[in-house]
C-alpha positions as CSV (number, residue, x, y, z in Angstrom):
1,M,-35.9,21.7,2.0
2,F,-33.8,19.3,0.0
3,S,-35.9,16.1,0.0
4,T,-34.4,12.7,0.4
5,S,-36.6,11.7,-2.6
6,N,-33.9,13.3,-4.7
7,Y,-31.5,10.6,-3.6
8,S,-31.3,9.1,-7.1
9,L,-30.4,12.3,-8.9
10,S,-27.3,11.7,-11.1
11,R,-24.4,14.1,-11.4
12,R,-25.4,14.8,-15.0
13,T,-29.0,15.7,-14.0
14,L,-27.7,18.0,-11.3
15,L,-25.3,19.7,-13.8
16,M,-28.2,20.2,-16.2
17,G,-30.2,21.7,-13.4
18,A,-27.4,24.0,-12.5
19,A,-27.1,25.2,-16.1
20,A,-30.8,25.9,-16.2
21,T,-30.4,28.3,-13.4
22,G,-28.1,30.4,-15.5
23,F,-25.3,29.9,-13.0
24,T,-22.0,29.7,-15.0
25,A,-19.3,29.7,-12.2
26,A,-17.5,26.4,-11.5
27,L,-19.5,25.5,-8.5
28,H,-20.6,22.0,-7.7
29,P,-24.2,21.3,-8.5
30,Y,-25.0,20.8,-4.8
31,S,-23.7,24.3,-4.0
32,V,-25.9,25.7,-6.8
33,L,-29.1,23.8,-5.8
34,A,-28.8,24.2,-2.0
35,S,-31.6,26.3,-0.6
36,E,-32.5,27.6,2.8
37,G,-31.9,24.9,5.4
38,T,-29.8,22.8,3.0
39,A,-26.0,23.0,2.5
40,H,-23.3,21.5,0.4
41,L,-20.4,20.0,2.3
42,R,-17.4,18.7,0.4
43,L,-15.2,16.1,2.1
44,M,-11.7,15.5,0.7
45,E,-9.2,12.8,1.4
46,T,-5.6,12.1,0.7
47,T,-4.4,8.6,1.5
48,D,-1.2,6.5,1.2
49,L,1.0,9.5,0.4
50,H,4.1,7.5,1.5
51,V,6.2,10.8,1.7
52,H,5.5,11.7,-1.9
53,V,5.4,15.5,-1.6
54,F,7.4,16.4,-4.7
55,P,6.3,14.9,-8.0
56,Y,9.6,13.0,-8.1
57,D,10.8,9.4,-8.4
58,Y,13.8,9.3,-6.1
59,Y,14.5,5.7,-7.2
60,G,14.6,6.6,-10.9
61,D,16.0,10.1,-10.0
62,K,13.5,11.9,-12.3
63,P,10.3,14.0,-12.1
64,V,7.0,12.2,-12.6
65,D,3.5,13.3,-13.4
66,T,1.7,10.6,-11.5
67,A,2.5,11.4,-7.8
68,G,3.1,14.1,-5.3
69,L,1.1,16.1,-2.7
70,A,2.2,19.2,-4.5
71,R,0.0,18.1,-7.5
72,T,-2.8,16.8,-5.4
73,A,-2.8,20.2,-3.7
74,T,-4.0,21.8,-6.9
75,L,-7.0,19.5,-6.9
76,I,-7.7,20.3,-3.2
77,R,-7.7,24.0,-3.9
78,D,-9.8,23.7,-7.1
79,I,-12.3,21.5,-5.3
80,R,-12.5,23.9,-2.3
81,S,-13.3,26.7,-4.7
82,E,-16.2,24.6,-6.2
83,A,-17.9,24.2,-2.8
84,T,-19.5,26.4,-0.3
85,N,-18.2,24.3,2.6
86,S,-15.4,21.8,2.7
87,V,-13.1,19.8,5.0
88,L,-9.8,18.0,4.2
89,V,-8.5,14.8,5.9
90,D,-5.6,12.4,5.5
91,N,-6.1,8.7,5.8
92,G,-2.7,7.5,6.8
93,D,0.5,5.9,5.4
94,F,2.2,9.3,5.0
95,L,5.5,8.6,6.9
96,Q,7.3,5.9,5.0
97,G,7.6,4.7,1.4
98,N,10.3,6.5,-0.5
99,P,13.9,7.6,0.1
100,M,12.9,10.9,1.6
101,G,11.3,9.0,4.4
102,D,14.4,6.9,4.9
103,Y,16.7,9.9,4.7
104,I,14.8,11.7,7.5
105,A,14.6,8.5,9.7
106,Y,18.0,7.1,9.2
107,E,20.3,9.9,8.1
108,R,19.0,13.2,9.5
109,G,16.8,12.1,12.3
110,M,14.1,14.0,14.1
111,R,15.6,16.5,16.6
112,E,13.5,18.5,19.1
113,G,11.5,21.1,17.1
114,D,12.2,19.5,13.7
115,M,9.3,19.2,11.3
116,H,9.0,16.2,8.9
117,P,8.8,17.3,5.3
118,V,5.5,15.5,4.7
119,I,4.0,17.4,7.7
120,K,5.4,20.6,6.3
121,G,3.5,20.0,3.0
122,M,0.3,19.0,4.8
123,N,0.4,22.0,7.2
124,V,0.4,24.3,4.2
125,L,-2.9,22.8,3.1
126,N,-4.7,23.1,6.5
127,F,-5.9,19.6,7.1
128,D,-8.9,19.3,9.5
129,A,-7.9,15.8,10.7
130,G,-5.9,12.7,10.0
131,T,-5.3,9.1,11.1
132,L,-2.5,6.6,11.1
133,G,-1.6,3.9,8.6
134,N,0.3,0.7,9.1
135,H,3.6,2.2,7.7
136,E,3.6,5.0,10.4
137,F,5.2,2.4,12.7
138,N,8.1,1.4,10.5
139,Y,10.5,3.7,12.2
140,G,9.3,3.2,15.8
141,L,6.9,4.9,18.2
142,D,9.4,7.6,19.4
143,F,10.0,8.7,15.8
144,L,6.3,8.8,15.1
145,T,5.6,10.8,18.2
146,K,8.2,13.5,17.2
147,V,6.7,13.7,13.7
148,L,3.1,14.1,15.0
149,A,4.2,16.9,17.3
150,G,4.7,19.1,14.2
151,A,1.2,18.6,12.7
152,N,-1.2,21.6,12.9
153,F,-4.2,19.2,12.7
154,P,-5.4,16.4,15.1
155,V,-4.5,12.8,14.3
156,V,-6.8,10.2,15.8
157,C,-6.9,6.4,16.1
158,A,-9.6,4.5,18.0
159,N,-8.0,1.0,17.9
160,L,-4.4,1.6,18.9
161,V,-3.8,0.9,22.5
162,N,-0.9,2.5,24.5
163,G,0.8,-0.5,26.2
164,S,0.0,-4.2,25.8
165,T,-3.1,-4.4,28.0
166,L,-6.6,-4.3,26.6
167,A,-9.4,-3.2,28.8
168,S,-12.6,-5.1,29.2
169,N,-14.2,-2.8,26.6
170,P,-12.8,-0.4,24.0
171,R,-13.9,2.7,25.9
172,G,-11.7,1.7,28.8
173,D,-8.6,1.4,26.7
174,S,-5.6,3.7,27.3
175,L,-5.1,4.8,23.7
176,F,-2.0,6.0,22.0
177,L,-4.0,8.9,20.4
178,K,-7.5,10.3,20.9
179,P,-10.0,7.9,19.3
180,Y,-11.8,10.7,17.6
181,V,-12.0,14.5,17.3
182,I,-15.1,16.6,17.0
183,V,-14.4,19.6,14.7
184,E,-16.9,22.5,15.1
185,K,-17.3,24.6,12.0
186,E,-19.6,27.1,10.5
187,I,-21.6,25.8,7.5
188,T,-23.4,28.1,5.1
189,D,-26.7,27.0,3.5
190,G,-28.1,27.8,0.1
191,A,-29.7,31.0,1.4
192,G,-26.4,32.3,2.7
193,K,-27.2,31.7,6.4
194,S,-24.5,30.3,8.6
195,Y,-25.0,27.7,11.3
196,P,-22.7,25.7,13.5
197,I,-22.1,22.0,12.6
198,K,-20.2,19.4,14.6
199,I,-18.2,16.9,12.4
200,G,-16.7,13.9,14.1
201,F,-13.6,12.1,12.7
202,I,-12.7,8.7,14.0
203,G,-9.6,6.8,12.8
204,F,-8.6,3.2,12.4
205,V,-5.4,1.2,11.6
206,P,-5.1,-2.5,10.6
207,P,-4.7,-4.7,13.6
208,Q,-1.9,-6.5,11.7
209,I,0.6,-3.8,12.6
210,M,1.3,-6.0,15.7
211,S,2.8,-8.6,13.4
212,W,4.2,-6.3,10.7
213,D,6.1,-4.1,13.2
214,R,6.4,-6.4,16.1
215,R,9.9,-5.2,16.9
216,H,8.6,-1.7,17.6
217,L,5.2,-2.5,19.1
218,E,5.5,-5.6,21.1
219,G,5.1,-4.7,24.8
220,N,4.5,-1.0,23.9
221,A,1.2,-1.2,22.0
222,N,-1.8,-3.3,21.1
223,T,-4.7,-3.2,18.7
224,R,-8.4,-3.9,18.7
225,D,-10.7,-5.0,15.9
226,I,-11.7,-2.0,13.8
227,V,-15.5,-2.7,13.9
228,A,-15.5,-3.4,17.6
229,A,-13.8,-0.1,18.3
230,A,-16.2,1.7,16.0
231,K,-19.2,0.2,17.8
232,A,-17.9,1.5,21.1
233,F,-16.9,5.0,20.2
234,V,-19.4,6.1,17.5
235,P,-22.4,6.1,19.9
236,E,-20.2,8.2,22.3
237,M,-19.5,10.7,19.4
238,R,-23.3,11.0,18.9
239,E,-23.8,11.4,22.6
240,Q,-21.4,14.4,22.4
241,G,-23.5,16.1,19.8
242,C,-21.9,15.1,16.5
243,D,-24.0,16.0,13.5
244,L,-21.9,13.9,11.2
245,V,-19.5,11.0,11.8
246,I,-16.8,10.4,9.2
247,A,-14.7,7.3,9.5
248,L,-11.0,7.6,8.5
249,S,-10.3,3.9,7.8
250,H,-6.7,3.0,6.8
251,S,-8.1,-0.3,5.9
252,G,-9.2,-1.6,2.5
253,I,-12.4,-3.1,1.2
254,D,-13.0,-6.8,1.5
255,A,-16.4,-8.3,0.5
256,N,-15.9,-11.5,2.4
257,D,-18.0,-12.1,5.5
258,F,-16.9,-10.2,8.6
259,S,-14.2,-11.8,10.8
260,E,-12.6,-10.5,13.9
261,G,-9.4,-8.6,13.3
262,M,-9.9,-8.1,9.5
263,E,-7.2,-6.3,7.8
264,N,-9.5,-4.7,5.2
265,A,-12.6,-4.0,7.2
266,S,-14.0,-0.8,5.6
267,L,-17.1,-2.5,4.1
268,H,-18.2,-3.8,7.5
269,L,-17.2,-0.6,9.2
270,A,-19.6,1.2,6.9
271,A,-22.4,-0.9,8.3
272,V,-21.9,0.4,11.9
273,D,-24.9,2.5,13.0
274,G,-24.1,6.2,13.3
275,I,-21.3,6.4,10.6
276,D,-22.3,8.7,7.8
277,A,-19.4,8.3,5.4
278,V,-16.2,6.3,5.1
279,F,-12.8,7.2,3.7
280,T,-10.8,4.1,3.0
281,G,-7.3,3.4,1.8
282,H,-4.4,0.9,2.3
283,Q,-5.1,-1.0,-0.9
284,H,-3.6,1.7,-3.2
285,L,-6.7,1.7,-5.4
286,A,-9.3,4.2,-6.4
287,F,-12.9,4.0,-5.2
288,P,-15.4,4.4,-6.7
289,G,-13.9,2.5,-9.5
290,P,-13.9,-0.8,-11.4
291,A,-11.6,-2.7,-9.0
292,Y,-14.6,-3.5,-6.8
293,E,-17.2,-4.1,-9.4
294,G,-19.8,-6.7,-8.8
295,L,-18.9,-7.4,-5.2
296,P,-21.7,-7.9,-2.6
297,G,-22.5,-4.8,-0.5
298,I,-20.5,-2.5,-2.8
299,D,-21.7,-0.2,-5.5
300,S,-18.5,0.6,-7.4
301,G,-20.2,3.1,-9.7
302,K,-22.1,5.1,-7.1
303,G,-19.3,4.7,-4.5
304,T,-21.1,3.2,-1.6
305,L,-20.3,0.5,1.0
306,F,-23.6,-1.0,2.3
307,G,-25.3,2.1,1.1
308,K,-23.0,4.6,2.8
309,P,-20.9,7.0,0.7
310,A,-17.2,6.1,0.6
311,A,-14.1,7.0,-1.3
312,M,-10.4,5.9,-1.6
313,G,-7.9,8.3,-3.1
314,G,-5.4,6.0,-4.8
315,F,-1.8,6.3,-3.5
316,W,1.2,8.7,-3.6
317,G,-1.2,11.6,-4.3
318,S,-2.5,10.0,-7.5
319,H,-6.1,10.8,-6.7
320,L,-8.1,12.9,-4.3
321,G,-11.0,11.0,-2.6
322,V,-14.1,13.2,-2.6
323,I,-17.4,12.8,-0.9
324,D,-20.0,15.5,-1.6
325,L,-22.8,15.7,0.9
326,M,-26.0,17.6,0.6
327,V,-27.0,18.0,4.3
328,E,-30.2,19.4,5.6
329,R,-31.2,21.1,8.8
330,D,-33.1,18.8,11.1
331,G,-34.2,21.0,14.0
332,S,-31.0,22.2,15.6
333,S,-28.8,19.5,13.9
334,W,-27.8,18.3,10.4
335,R,-28.3,15.1,8.5
336,V,-27.3,13.7,5.1
337,A,-30.0,14.1,2.5
338,N,-27.9,13.1,-0.6
339,F,-24.4,12.4,-1.7
340,M,-21.9,11.9,-4.6
341,T,-18.5,10.3,-4.4
342,E,-15.5,10.3,-6.7
343,A,-11.8,9.6,-6.8
344,R,-10.4,12.5,-8.8
345,P,-7.1,11.8,-10.6
346,I,-4.1,14.1,-11.1
347,F,-3.2,12.4,-14.4
348,E,-4.8,10.4,-17.1
349,K,-3.3,7.6,-19.3
350,E,-2.8,8.0,-23.0
351,G,-1.4,4.7,-24.2
352,R,1.8,4.2,-22.2
353,K,2.1,7.9,-21.4
354,A,0.8,9.7,-18.3
355,I,-0.8,13.1,-19.1
356,P,-0.8,15.5,-16.2
357,L,-4.1,17.1,-15.4
358,V,-2.7,19.6,-12.9
359,D,0.5,21.4,-12.1
360,S,2.3,21.6,-8.8
361,Q,1.5,24.2,-6.1
362,E,4.7,26.2,-5.6
363,D,4.1,26.9,-1.9
364,I,4.1,23.1,-1.3
365,L,7.3,22.6,-3.2
366,E,8.9,25.5,-1.4
367,A,8.0,24.2,2.0
368,V,10.0,20.9,1.4
369,R,12.6,22.1,-1.2
370,E,15.5,21.9,1.3
371,D,14.5,18.3,2.3
372,H,14.1,17.4,-1.4
373,E,17.6,18.6,-2.2
374,A,19.1,16.8,0.8
375,T,17.3,13.6,-0.3
376,L,18.7,13.9,-3.8
377,A,22.3,14.1,-2.4
378,Y,21.6,11.1,-0.1
379,V,20.2,8.8,-2.9
380,R,22.9,9.7,-5.4
381,R,25.7,8.6,-3.1
382,P,27.5,5.6,-4.7
383,V,28.2,2.5,-2.6
384,G,29.7,0.1,-5.2
385,K,29.4,-1.2,-8.8
386,T,27.6,-3.9,-10.6
387,S,29.0,-5.9,-13.5
388,A,25.6,-6.9,-14.9
389,P,22.3,-5.1,-15.2
390,L,19.9,-5.2,-12.1
391,H,16.3,-5.3,-13.3
392,S,13.0,-6.8,-12.2
393,Y,11.1,-6.9,-15.5
394,F,10.9,-10.7,-15.6
395,A,11.1,-11.4,-11.8
396,L,7.6,-13.1,-11.8
397,V,8.5,-15.6,-14.6
398,A,12.1,-16.5,-14.1
399,D,15.0,-16.3,-11.6
400,D,15.9,-12.7,-11.5
401,P,19.0,-10.5,-10.8
402,S,17.1,-8.1,-8.5
403,V,16.0,-10.9,-6.3
404,Q,19.2,-12.8,-6.6
405,I,21.4,-10.0,-5.2
406,V,19.1,-9.6,-2.2
407,S,19.4,-13.4,-1.5
408,K,23.1,-13.3,-1.8
409,A,23.4,-10.4,0.7
410,Q,21.0,-12.1,3.2
411,T,22.9,-15.4,3.0
412,W,26.2,-13.6,3.5
413,Y,24.9,-11.7,6.5
414,I,23.2,-14.7,8.2
415,G,26.3,-16.8,7.7
416,Q,28.2,-14.3,9.8
417,M,25.5,-13.8,12.4
418,L,25.1,-17.5,13.1
419,K,28.8,-18.2,13.7
420,D,29.5,-19.7,17.1
421,T,25.8,-20.5,17.6
422,E,24.0,-23.9,17.6
423,W,22.8,-23.1,14.1
424,E,26.2,-22.4,12.5
425,N,26.6,-25.8,10.8
426,L,23.1,-25.9,9.2
427,P,22.7,-25.1,5.5
428,I,21.5,-21.6,4.8
429,L,18.8,-20.8,2.3
430,S,17.5,-17.3,1.5
431,A,13.9,-16.2,0.7
432,A,13.4,-12.9,-1.2
433,A,10.6,-11.5,-3.3
434,P,10.4,-8.9,-6.1
435,F,8.9,-5.6,-4.7
436,K,8.9,-3.5,-7.9
437,A,7.1,-5.8,-10.4
438,G,4.6,-3.5,-12.2
439,G,1.1,-4.4,-11.0
440,R,-0.8,-1.4,-9.5
441,G,2.4,0.6,-9.7
442,G,2.2,0.8,-13.4
443,P,4.4,-0.1,-16.4
444,E,7.4,1.9,-15.1
445,Y,7.3,0.3,-11.6
446,Y,10.3,-1.9,-12.0
447,T,13.9,-1.9,-10.8
448,D,16.3,-1.0,-13.7
449,V,20.0,-0.4,-12.7
450,P,22.5,-0.4,-15.6
451,V,26.0,-1.7,-15.4
452,G,28.2,0.7,-13.4
453,D,27.8,2.6,-10.1
454,V,25.3,1.4,-7.6
455,A,24.0,4.3,-5.5
456,I,21.8,4.3,-2.3
457,K,18.8,5.1,-4.6
458,N,19.4,1.8,-6.4
459,V,19.6,-0.1,-3.1
460,S,16.3,1.5,-2.0
461,D,14.9,0.5,-5.3
462,L,15.9,-3.1,-4.9
463,Y,14.5,-3.3,-1.4
464,L,11.6,-0.9,-0.8
465,Y,10.7,-1.5,2.8
466,P,12.7,-0.9,6.0
467,N,12.3,-4.5,7.1
468,T,14.8,-6.1,9.4
469,V,16.6,-9.4,8.8
470,R,15.5,-12.5,10.5
471,A,16.3,-16.2,10.2
472,V,14.1,-19.2,10.7
473,A,15.0,-22.9,11.2
474,I,12.6,-25.2,9.5
475,K,12.3,-28.7,8.0
476,G,12.6,-29.4,4.3
477,S,8.9,-30.2,4.2
478,T,8.2,-26.6,5.3
479,V,10.5,-25.3,2.7
480,K,8.4,-27.0,0.1
481,E,5.1,-25.6,1.6
482,W,6.7,-22.1,1.6
483,L,7.3,-22.5,-2.1
484,E,3.8,-23.9,-2.7
485,R,2.3,-20.8,-1.1
486,S,4.5,-18.5,-3.3
487,A,3.5,-20.4,-6.4
488,G,-0.1,-19.2,-5.8
489,I,0.8,-16.1,-7.9
490,F,0.3,-18.3,-11.1
491,L,-3.0,-19.2,-12.6
492,Q,-3.6,-22.8,-13.5
493,V,-2.7,-23.7,-17.1
494,E,-4.3,-26.2,-19.3
495,P,-1.8,-28.4,-21.2
496,G,-1.7,-28.0,-24.9
497,K,-3.6,-24.7,-25.0
498,A,-2.1,-21.5,-26.4
499,D,-1.8,-18.0,-24.9
500,Q,-3.3,-18.5,-21.5
501,P,-2.9,-15.8,-18.8
502,L,-0.1,-16.6,-16.4
503,I,-0.2,-14.2,-13.5
504,D,-3.0,-13.8,-10.9
505,T,-2.9,-10.0,-10.8
506,K,-4.5,-9.9,-7.4
507,F,-1.6,-11.8,-5.8
508,P,0.9,-9.2,-4.4
509,S,4.5,-9.7,-5.8
510,Y,5.9,-9.2,-2.3
511,N,4.4,-12.6,-1.4
512,F,6.1,-14.3,-4.3
513,D,9.2,-15.6,-2.5
514,V,12.0,-17.2,-4.4
515,I,14.1,-19.5,-2.2
516,D,17.8,-19.5,-3.2
517,G,20.0,-22.4,-2.3
518,V,17.6,-25.0,-3.7
519,T,16.5,-25.8,-7.2
520,Y,12.9,-26.6,-8.2
521,E,10.3,-26.5,-10.9
522,I,6.7,-25.2,-10.8
523,D,4.1,-27.4,-12.4
524,L,1.4,-25.0,-13.7
525,S,-1.0,-27.8,-14.7
526,Q,-1.7,-28.2,-11.0
527,P,-4.0,-25.9,-9.1
528,S,-2.6,-23.7,-6.4
529,K,-2.3,-25.6,-3.1
530,Y,-3.0,-22.4,-1.1
531,G,-5.6,-19.7,-1.6
532,P,-5.0,-15.9,-2.0
533,K,-4.7,-15.4,1.8
534,G,-2.7,-18.5,2.5
535,E,-5.6,-20.8,3.3
536,L,-5.3,-24.4,2.3
537,A,-7.4,-24.6,-0.9
538,N,-6.3,-27.8,-2.7
539,P,-4.6,-30.2,-0.2
540,D,-3.6,-32.8,-2.8
541,A,-2.0,-30.3,-5.2
542,N,1.7,-30.2,-5.7
543,R,3.0,-27.5,-7.9
544,I,6.6,-27.7,-6.6
545,V,8.4,-30.6,-8.2
546,N,12.0,-31.8,-8.6
547,L,12.9,-29.9,-5.4
548,R,16.6,-30.5,-4.8
549,F,19.4,-29.4,-2.5
550,N,23.0,-29.9,-3.6
551,G,21.7,-31.9,-6.6
552,A,19.9,-34.5,-4.5
553,P,16.1,-34.6,-3.6
554,L,15.4,-32.3,-0.7
555,D,15.1,-34.3,2.5
556,P,11.7,-33.4,4.1
557,E,13.1,-34.1,7.6
558,A,16.4,-32.2,7.2
559,T,16.7,-28.8,9.0
560,F,17.5,-25.6,7.1
561,V,18.1,-22.0,8.2
562,V,16.3,-19.6,5.9
563,A,17.2,-15.9,5.8
564,T,14.2,-13.7,5.4
565,N,12.7,-10.5,6.9
566,N,10.6,-9.6,10.0
567,Y,7.4,-9.4,8.0
568,R,7.6,-12.9,6.7
569,A,9.1,-14.4,9.9
570,S,6.3,-12.9,12.0
571,G,3.6,-14.5,9.9
572,G,3.1,-11.8,7.2
573,G,1.5,-13.4,4.1
574,N,0.3,-16.4,6.1
575,F,2.9,-18.8,4.9
576,P,2.5,-22.3,6.3
577,G,4.7,-23.1,9.3
578,I,6.4,-19.7,9.4
579,S,5.9,-17.8,12.6
580,D,7.8,-16.4,15.6
581,D,8.0,-20.0,16.9
582,V,10.6,-20.9,14.3
583,V,12.7,-17.7,14.4
584,V,16.3,-18.4,15.5
585,F,17.8,-15.0,14.7
586,V,16.4,-11.5,15.0
587,G,18.8,-9.0,13.4
588,P,19.2,-5.4,14.4
589,D,19.9,-4.4,10.8
590,T,17.4,-3.7,8.0
591,N,17.6,-5.8,4.9
592,R,18.5,-2.7,3.0
593,D,21.4,-1.9,5.2
594,V,22.7,-5.4,4.8
595,L,22.4,-5.0,1.1
596,V,24.5,-1.8,1.2
597,R,27.1,-3.5,3.4
598,Y,27.3,-6.5,1.0
599,I,27.8,-4.2,-2.0
600,V,30.5,-2.1,-0.2
601,E,32.4,-5.3,0.8
602,Q,32.2,-6.8,-2.6
603,G,33.1,-3.6,-4.3
604,T,31.7,-4.9,-7.6
605,I,28.8,-7.3,-7.5
606,N,27.7,-9.8,-10.1
607,P,23.9,-10.1,-9.8
608,S,23.4,-12.5,-12.7
609,A,20.5,-15.0,-11.9
610,D,21.5,-18.7,-11.7
611,A,18.1,-20.0,-12.9
612,N,17.6,-22.1,-9.8
613,W,13.8,-22.3,-10.5
614,R,11.8,-22.7,-13.7
615,F,8.4,-23.8,-15.0
616,R,8.0,-27.5,-15.7
617,A,7.9,-28.3,-19.4
618,M,4.4,-28.5,-20.9
619,P,4.6,-29.3,-24.6
620,G,2.4,-27.4,-27.0
621,T,1.5,-24.8,-24.3
622,T,2.0,-21.1,-24.2
623,V,1.2,-18.4,-21.6
624,L,1.1,-14.6,-21.7
625,F,2.2,-12.1,-19.1
626,D,2.7,-8.3,-19.1
627,T,5.7,-6.4,-18.0
628,G,7.2,-2.9,-18.4
629,P,8.3,-1.8,-21.9
630,G,11.8,-1.3,-20.5
631,G,12.2,-5.0,-20.4
632,T,12.7,-5.2,-24.1
633,E,16.5,-4.9,-24.0
634,H,16.7,-7.6,-21.3
635,A,14.4,-10.2,-22.6
636,A,17.0,-12.1,-24.6
637,S,19.2,-12.6,-21.5
638,V,16.6,-14.2,-19.3
639,E,17.7,-17.7,-18.2
640,G,15.6,-20.7,-17.8
641,V,12.5,-19.6,-19.9
642,K,11.7,-19.1,-23.6
643,I,10.3,-15.6,-24.0
644,E,9.1,-13.7,-27.1
645,P,7.3,-10.4,-27.6
646,A,3.5,-10.7,-28.0
647,G,2.5,-7.1,-28.7
648,D,1.1,-4.5,-26.3
649,G,-0.6,-5.2,-23.0
650,A,-3.2,-3.0,-21.3
651,D,-2.4,0.3,-19.7
652,G,1.0,0.8,-21.2
653,F,2.5,-2.6,-20.4
654,A,4.3,-4.8,-22.9
655,R,3.1,-8.4,-23.5
656,Y,5.3,-11.4,-23.8
657,R,4.7,-15.1,-24.6
658,I,6.3,-18.0,-22.8
659,T,6.5,-21.4,-24.5
660,L,6.4,-23.9,-21.7
């Protein structure tokens, strides 16, 4: 039998042991070393595909080597060939995230009997199970139901309730989907003998979907805490004879203490008795990997959460999450004796260049080729022209054209919508954030539209998410706090010191709202008033200074209408004073549709930034920030900030220096 005393064996040790046997085929060491009564079981995960089936950037209208289920499929098939036994799962966020998803949802629709292209690709690969991510709800429950009908594998979710009422305990809930599925398979041990094994898959979605997609879910669905749902259903799975319980957690990894309703609860989920392994996602990172190094309860090298094997397979098909289990026969059942985990990539970085490690699988491409071609026609359709470049390379350090044009469109729309209402005479401000600003997306993850035609692909590039327009009515004092929360993206800077880092890379760019219609400065010598999750961290701090409206100091008691989106207006990002309570207009239109209409009406847009915000002067002080190398040709035209090149940044980014 395979003893649990072998728990500490490294991959290198196992490979050496396999070589010593004279075995030369590309089998995993566990498959080589398994003996009678022990077996190698390989678990594979895709996560956060976001409709990336083809290795193609529809926004840039060009092939890529860093994404696509067709590429990940090569890893899946290679890894299956290395193992005696394997299963494949998807961990959610497959339905929205690129123009193909929008084309199907908004242009073509899902008719009776239609199959969504991402499901077509997944069906070719014979997934064993899947779960839902938060973006599955962006197009509504009816659309989601039609999509799931085409899947040839079960999709489960234990904490999504059908209807608004929660039962007294999770087992009594009327769920939208089955909470779990028990897949019965044959598993072959090291001696070639086959035995039955029952593998249970249980799925979870972030409870925050009730805020993020309130317009689709309110009154139609509800959610439970992830850990509470697991504690209810995992014992039931064991009661039904599960040998192994695998959690499909579309929820990231947060090392903070457990709190009810956590968005990123996978670490605490792993601590639930009866769960053998956890697939995680949502954060668009790779685990095991350095992003989680040194955090309590997490072994980022070994790939464990509270000692349980776990994996997160990146995003857009960039990685395959892999958990290798050595299981041993325990009477008539199976238990985990040892494990390895990895996030296997489809490419590697060589300077600024992505080097593909695998080719695409032709049968996956062929399955969605017709949808791919239709999407290309859709995104190439021009809707207007721009007289100035639209780019986001410097959106985090200066007023930016890609944010400016969104604000102009929102202001234009809300001005029309509030006519003949009690709000029509109030001043309208607009809040917008840069969505494509590098970060985890890499050095090419920026908006870059040249002078000339603006097509639908460019509009989708400017506004990635299918949010809907909303407006809130708030006091001037809340406008300031909104900006204080946004300014948390910047690290505190010591006056008189050279070349200090500027950007907190853990702060998501979509929470860096710029408010148009006022002017203001940001004092970087002050600490951030709010912490990473919007908690009040430094009550006496005031980064936002010289805040003005129409040239005069902003009146904290004056009322303003602020155009924004449903995510922010419903409390997304935890901005102080912003919630459903202050919403005065709920639009039926997406922000993206409004942007298209604005461009069509204008014919030719002028997106030049007006430098309504800037950093407060700090003599003798410089800071550094990284952006995409494509920003080189635009650096000289950035208003309101003194920028100069400062060499190469990490991972293919370009580095710039700002003199404050």
